[in-house]
Structures are given as structure tokens and as C-alpha cells.
C-alpha positions as CSV (number, residue, x, y, z in Angstrom):
1,M,79.8,132.4,101.3
2,A,81.8,135.5,102.5
3,E,84.8,134.8,104.6
4,T,84.2,135.0,108.3
5,E,86.6,137.3,110.2
6,V,86.9,137.4,114.0
7,R,88.9,140.1,115.8
8,P,88.8,141.8,119.2
9,A,87.0,145.1,119.4
10,G,89.1,148.0,118.3
11,E,91.7,146.0,116.4
12,A,92.5,147.3,112.9
13,P,90.9,145.2,110.2
14,D,94.1,144.9,108.2
15,T,96.0,143.2,111.1
16,A,97.1,139.7,110.0
17,P,95.0,136.9,111.5
18,L,96.6,134.4,113.8
19,L,94.4,131.6,112.4
20,E,93.0,131.5,108.9
21,L,90.9,128.8,107.3
22,Q,90.4,129.3,103.6
23,D,87.6,127.2,101.9
24,I,88.5,124.1,103.8
25,E,86.8,120.8,103.0
26,C,87.0,117.6,105.1
27,H,85.7,114.1,104.3
28,Y,84.9,111.0,106.4
29,D,84.7,107.8,104.4
30,D,84.7,109.9,101.2
31,R,81.6,111.7,102.5
32,P,82.0,115.5,102.9
33,T,81.4,116.7,106.4
34,V,82.9,120.2,106.1
35,R,82.2,122.2,102.9
36,G,83.9,125.4,101.8
37,L,84.4,126.8,105.4
38,S,86.4,130.0,105.8
39,L,87.2,132.0,108.9
40,R,89.9,134.3,110.3
41,V,90.6,134.6,114.0
42,R,92.7,137.5,115.3
43,A,95.2,137.3,118.2
44,G,93.6,137.6,121.6
45,T,90.1,136.5,120.4
46,L,88.1,133.8,122.1
47,A,86.1,132.2,119.3
48,C,83.6,129.4,119.3
49,L,82.1,126.9,116.8
50,L,78.6,126.1,118.0
51,G,76.2,123.6,116.6
52,P,74.3,120.3,117.0
53,S,76.0,116.9,116.9
54,G,77.1,116.0,113.4
55,C,77.4,119.5,112.1
56,G,81.2,119.2,111.5
57,K,82.5,121.5,114.3
58,T,84.7,118.8,115.9
59,T,86.1,117.9,112.5
60,V,87.1,121.5,112.0
61,L,88.9,121.6,115.4
62,R,90.7,118.3,114.5
63,A,91.8,119.8,111.2
64,I,93.2,122.9,112.9
65,A,95.0,120.6,115.4
66,G,96.5,118.5,112.5
67,F,94.6,115.3,113.4
68,H,92.4,115.4,110.3
69,P,93.7,116.0,106.7
70,L,92.1,118.4,104.3
71,A,90.4,117.4,101.1
72,G,90.4,121.0,100.0
73,G,91.4,124.5,101.0
74,E,94.1,125.6,103.4
75,I,94.8,126.3,107.1
76,R,97.4,128.9,108.1
77,I,98.6,129.7,111.6
78,K,100.5,133.0,111.9
79,G,100.7,133.1,108.1
80,R,102.3,129.6,107.9
81,S,100.5,126.9,105.9
82,V,100.0,124.0,108.2
83,S,97.3,122.0,106.3
84,R,96.4,121.7,102.6
85,P,95.6,118.7,100.4
86,G,98.6,116.4,100.5
87,H,100.3,118.2,103.3
88,T,99.5,118.1,107.1
89,L,102.1,119.5,109.5
90,A,102.3,117.3,112.6
91,P,100.3,118.5,115.6
92,E,103.4,118.8,117.8
93,H,104.9,121.3,115.4
94,R,101.9,123.7,115.3
95,R,102.5,125.4,118.7
96,L,99.0,124.5,119.9
97,G,97.5,123.8,123.3
98,M,94.7,121.3,123.5
99,V,92.0,120.9,126.2
100,F,90.0,117.7,125.6
101,Q,86.5,116.8,126.7
102,D,87.8,114.2,129.2
103,Y,90.8,116.4,130.2
104,A,93.2,113.5,129.3
105,L,95.3,114.0,132.5
106,F,97.9,111.3,133.3
107,P,96.5,109.5,136.3
108,H,99.9,108.3,137.5
109,M,101.4,111.8,137.5
110,T,100.9,114.5,140.1
111,V,99.2,117.8,139.2
112,A,102.6,119.5,138.9
113,E,103.9,116.7,136.6
114,N,100.9,116.9,134.4
115,V,101.2,120.7,134.0
116,G,105.0,120.4,133.4
117,F,104.6,117.6,130.8
118,G,105.2,119.9,127.8
119,L,108.1,121.7,129.4
120,R,110.7,118.9,129.3
121,G,113.0,121.1,127.3
122,L,113.5,123.4,130.4
123,D,115.9,122.8,133.2
124,R,114.4,121.6,136.5
125,G,114.3,125.1,138.2
126,A,112.7,126.8,135.2
127,R,110.2,124.0,134.8
128,R,109.2,124.3,138.5
129,A,108.8,128.0,138.3
130,A,106.7,127.7,135.1
131,V,104.5,125.1,136.8
132,E,104.0,127.2,139.9
133,E,103.1,130.2,137.8
134,M,100.5,128.2,135.9
135,L,99.0,126.7,139.0
136,E,98.7,130.2,140.5
137,R,97.1,131.5,137.3
138,V,94.4,128.9,137.4
139,G,93.8,129.1,141.1
140,L,95.4,125.8,142.1
141,E,98.5,127.0,144.0
142,G,99.6,124.5,146.6
143,M,98.0,121.5,144.8
144,G,100.9,120.5,142.7
145,G,101.5,117.3,144.8
146,R,98.0,115.9,144.4
147,Y,96.9,113.4,141.8
148,P,94.0,113.9,139.4
149,H,91.7,111.5,141.2
150,E,92.0,113.6,144.3
151,L,90.6,116.6,142.5
152,S,87.0,117.7,141.6
153,G,85.9,117.9,138.0
154,G,86.4,121.7,138.0
155,Q,89.9,121.4,139.4
156,Q,90.8,118.8,136.8
157,Q,89.5,121.1,134.1
158,R,91.8,123.9,135.4
159,V,94.8,121.5,135.5
160,A,94.1,120.6,131.9
161,L,94.0,124.3,131.0
162,A,97.2,125.0,132.9
163,R,98.9,122.1,131.1
164,A,97.8,123.6,127.7
165,L,99.0,127.1,128.7
166,A,102.3,126.1,130.2
167,P,104.3,125.9,126.9
168,K,103.0,129.3,125.9
169,P,101.3,128.2,122.6
170,D,100.1,130.5,119.9
171,L,96.6,129.0,120.0
172,I,94.4,127.0,122.5
173,L,91.9,124.5,121.2
174,M,89.1,123.3,123.5
175,D,86.8,120.4,122.6
176,E,83.5,120.4,124.6
177,P,85.5,121.4,127.8
178,F,82.6,121.7,130.2
179,S,80.4,118.8,129.1
180,N,81.3,116.5,132.0
181,L,80.4,119.1,134.7
182,D,77.1,119.9,136.4
183,I,75.2,123.1,135.3
184,D,76.2,125.3,138.2
185,L,79.9,124.5,137.9
186,R,79.8,124.9,134.1
187,E,78.5,128.5,134.5
188,R,81.1,129.4,137.1
189,L,84.0,127.7,135.4
190,G,83.1,129.2,132.0
191,D,83.6,132.7,133.4
192,E,86.8,131.6,135.2
193,V,88.3,130.1,132.1
194,R,87.4,133.2,130.1
195,Q,89.2,135.4,132.6
196,I,92.3,133.1,132.7
197,L,92.6,133.1,128.9
198,K,92.0,136.9,128.7
199,S,94.6,137.6,131.4
200,A,97.1,135.4,129.5
201,G,96.3,137.2,126.2
202,M,95.6,133.8,124.6
203,T,93.7,133.1,121.4
204,C,91.3,130.2,121.7
205,V,88.9,128.2,119.5
206,L,86.2,126.3,121.4
207,V,83.8,123.8,120.0
208,T,80.6,123.0,121.8
209,H,76.9,122.0,121.3
210,D,75.9,124.1,124.3
211,Q,75.1,127.7,123.7
212,H,75.5,128.6,127.4
213,D,79.1,127.4,127.3
214,A,79.7,129.3,124.1
215,F,78.2,132.6,125.4
216,A,80.0,132.3,128.7
217,L,83.4,132.0,127.1
218,A,83.5,133.4,123.6
219,D,83.8,136.9,122.1
220,E,82.4,135.7,118.8
221,V,80.4,132.5,118.0
222,G,79.9,130.8,114.7
223,V,76.7,128.7,114.4
224,M,77.4,125.6,112.2
225,Y,75.0,123.4,110.4
226,E,75.8,120.6,107.9
227,G,79.4,121.5,107.6
228,R,78.9,125.3,107.1
229,I,78.9,128.4,109.2
230,L,75.5,130.0,109.0
231,Q,76.3,133.0,111.0
232,W,79.4,134.3,112.9
233,D,78.5,137.1,115.3
234,S,78.5,138.3,118.9
235,P,76.2,136.3,121.3
236,Y,74.0,139.4,121.5
237,R,73.4,139.6,117.8
238,L,72.9,135.8,117.4
239,Y,70.1,136.0,120.0
240,H,68.5,139.2,118.9
241,E,69.3,139.4,115.2
242,P,69.5,135.8,113.8
243,E,70.1,135.8,110.0
244,S,68.4,132.4,109.3
245,R,65.5,130.4,110.7
246,F,67.9,127.7,111.9
247,V,69.9,130.1,114.0
248,A,66.7,131.7,115.3
249,D,65.5,128.2,116.4
250,F,68.8,127.0,117.7
251,I,69.8,130.0,119.8
252,G,67.7,130.8,122.9
253,Q,64.1,130.0,123.3
254,G,61.2,131.5,121.4
255,V,58.2,130.7,119.2
256,F,57.1,131.9,115.8
257,L,53.8,133.8,115.4
258,K,52.1,134.3,112.1
259,G,52.1,137.9,111.0
260,T,51.7,140.3,108.1
261,L,54.2,142.8,106.9
262,L,52.8,146.3,107.2
263,A,56.0,148.2,106.3
264,P,59.7,147.2,105.9
265,D,60.2,147.6,109.7
266,R,56.7,146.7,111.0
267,V,54.7,143.5,111.3
268,E,51.1,143.0,112.6
269,T,50.6,139.9,114.8
270,E,47.6,138.7,116.9
271,I,49.2,140.1,120.0
272,G,50.1,143.5,118.5
273,T,52.4,145.3,116.1
274,V,56.1,144.5,116.2
275,H,58.4,147.4,115.3
276,G,62.2,147.1,114.8
277,S,65.3,148.7,113.4
278,R,65.7,145.9,110.8
279,A,64.0,146.6,107.4
280,Y,62.8,143.8,105.2
281,P,62.6,144.1,101.4
282,W,59.3,142.2,100.9
283,P,56.1,144.1,99.8
284,A,53.4,145.1,102.3
285,G,51.0,142.3,102.9
286,T,53.6,139.5,102.8
287,P,52.8,136.7,105.2
288,V,55.7,136.2,107.7
289,D,56.6,134.3,110.8
290,V,57.8,136.5,113.6
291,L,60.2,135.3,116.3
292,V,58.9,136.2,119.8
293,R,61.3,135.5,122.7
294,P,60.2,135.0,126.3
295,D,61.7,138.4,127.3
296,D,59.5,140.1,124.6
297,V,56.3,139.1,126.4
298,L,55.8,141.0,129.7
299,P,53.2,140.6,132.4
300,D,50.6,143.3,132.5
301,P,47.5,142.7,134.7
302,D,45.7,145.7,133.1
303,S,46.2,144.4,129.5
304,P,43.1,143.2,127.5
305,L,45.4,140.6,125.9
306,R,45.2,137.4,128.0
307,G,46.9,134.1,127.9
308,E,46.1,130.8,129.7
309,V,48.9,129.2,131.6
310,V,49.4,125.7,130.2
311,Q,52.9,125.0,131.6
312,K,55.4,126.6,134.0
313,A,59.0,126.1,134.9
314,F,60.3,127.7,138.1
315,K,63.8,129.3,137.6
316,G,64.3,131.1,140.9
317,A,64.0,134.8,140.3
318,E,61.7,134.1,137.3
319,I,59.1,131.6,136.1
320,L,59.0,130.6,132.5
321,Y,55.3,130.3,131.5
322,T,53.9,128.6,128.4
323,L,50.8,130.6,127.5
324,R,47.9,129.7,125.2
325,L,46.3,132.6,123.3
326,P,42.6,132.7,122.4
327,S,43.6,131.6,118.8
328,G,45.3,128.5,120.2
329,S,48.8,129.9,119.5
330,R,51.4,129.5,122.3
331,L,53.9,131.9,123.7
332,L,56.7,131.7,126.2
333,S,57.0,134.5,128.8
334,L,59.3,135.2,131.7
335,F,57.5,136.6,134.8
336,P,59.1,137.7,138.0
337,S,58.5,134.9,140.5
338,H,56.9,137.1,143.2
339,A,53.5,135.9,141.9
340,D,52.9,132.3,141.3
341,H,50.2,131.7,138.6
342,G,48.7,128.2,138.4
343,V,48.1,126.1,135.3
344,G,44.7,127.1,133.8
345,E,44.9,130.7,135.1
346,Q,44.4,133.6,132.7
347,V,47.1,136.3,132.9
348,G,47.5,139.7,131.3
349,I,50.4,140.2,128.9
350,R,51.7,142.8,126.6
351,L,54.3,142.6,123.7
352,E,57.4,144.7,124.1
353,A,59.8,143.6,121.4
354,D,62.7,145.8,120.5
355,H,64.0,143.6,117.7
356,L,62.0,142.6,114.7
357,V,63.0,139.1,113.4
358,A,60.8,137.8,110.7
359,F,61.0,135.2,108.0
360,R,58.7,134.8,104.9
361,R,56.1,132.1,105.6
């Protein structure tokens, strides 16, 4: 597959990447778990590998960190070869910062001692100043004397991030960093961590199975499946312009409706014609499946198209309805929660899809 390149908006394409993976292959018990994976990450980019359990994303992260040898290909950091078959530079020589899933804080050390753990080459005054700077950067000033067990999960996460940032590494690696936190805290902390990393000018590679974590933190996301990257793109394009059926299924919510291609950019479905900017090369009359997202189906009391409410999920400002069409097909639709429709009620809807996503049936 073509090499995946990730760089901040506006950066020249010929700028040397900070991290480069070239056709890497990784094995577990002689079984390939990563196959021919290539990507390039530019300095200052927050990148994410996203995929289900067992797709190989954590193996890639471990290979970048130097914890897993390569069976093929090469990894370069700032142009320096750090991994290739028969050669693995030790993790401590790669100028990396790691944030683990369980934070891996030392329970017998204070917050300040944890943050300063990687700064033992500095004199006491310089180390204290660096620790104070890091604690202020992550919003924990004044907490240096506390111990990890005295902190909330979100505070422990920020201590782990401060410890990773303190030695000023070239690259930060994060392994499922929000998985131990509740949903509300995950959303808030994802935005906070993004701002911390951006303000520090850091380059980061995150791995996660949760798309909400990926979208909250990353500039670019690579969706992995069976050891390969299927699509590397912005969160917006992954949601609205998935390039494979797996990505369409994995990202967001939605259903597939049967349709017929009328023109390269137009498909007829039972709820109307879907137009889009994407053109498909198949001949007119080709049977297709069209991806319909909940935000493509709008409430319309005056519409002749009706759906029966078969399930509902209250989400505060909105209600997610599962609707059954006269044909028996089902749709998802987000309605404003001002009106509360009951199960069994018929509601009027209309299709308003700006993006045509279709796959040959």
C-alpha cells in the first residue's frame, strides 16, 4: 500500500519526518501481527493508531518504543535508524516519553519525585525548576508534595504526562491513556492533553480502541485492521468519507441501505436520492449499499416518509432513535430532545445527506 504521511497543516511536504516506519513487520510466536506497515509523522503532529483489539496497534507502538523487535522493515527517528531486523536500539537511547495505560507512577514517590525521575542528570536546583515548570504546564502546581494515591485518576494521568514531557523528548508515545477514566473525564482530559502537547510543540503517537479518544486528541488517525492501516486521514474524512466498508462500520454510527446507482454521484434509495461530491466508476444500475449516518436523517413532521420508533436513547440535547421503515429496513436518527416520541409512534423524516458513501453490494 502507499506510504502514509502525517504532517501539520501548512507544512511543506518535503520536510523530513520526525518518525518514519518503512514496511515494518512484527511477529508474535512466529505469527505475523503487523504486515508491511509504513507511515511518516512530521514534527508537531498528534497522530493516532485506532483499531479493535488484536489489530496490531499496540505492537506498532512497542516497536517504536524499542520493546518489540522487527521481523522486517525499518523504523527511523529524526533520520536515525533505531530498529531493523537484527538491530534494536534500547528504549532509553531513543529520546522518547511514554505514558502507559496504568500511568506506571511510583507509589512511594511524591508527585514531584515522579515527574523528576528522568531528570537525574540535572543538579538539584535545575531539576526543581524543571519539575515546577512541568507541574504548572499540566495544571498541578502546588501538588508536588502529594503521593499518587492522594490524586484522582485525571490528576494521575497528568502527572504521567508531566513525567514523560520533563526530559524534553523528541516523541511522546501514549498507550490507551484514557481507558481507566469515566466518560465525562475522558472527554475533558482528552482536550486538556491535546492543548498541553500542542503548547509544548510535542509530537505524539497515541494508540487506542476508542474513536472518541482518538478524535479528541489527534490531528490525524490511522484505522488499523489485521496488522495494516486501512485509512489514515483527518477525523472529519474518516467519518464522512470512509474508504472501506470496515472503516465505515468502525467509525461512528450508521446503517447501510440498499440502493441503485443512477449516476457516478447519485444513488436512489427507498428514502430518497442521495447526491454527493464523490463519483463512483461503476455503471448505472449497479446495486450498492449506501451508508446513512444518524445526522443524515432529519425530523420533518410534514414529510410523507414515516418511520416507526422501535428504540430510543436519550442523550441530553438529542435523542437517538432507531426507526423502522415500511419496508422493514432500520435507520438511526438524531432528533432534538424538545419532543419526546414514544416507542411505536410514527414520525416524519427526510434525508439530507451531503456525503455519498456507497459500496458495491
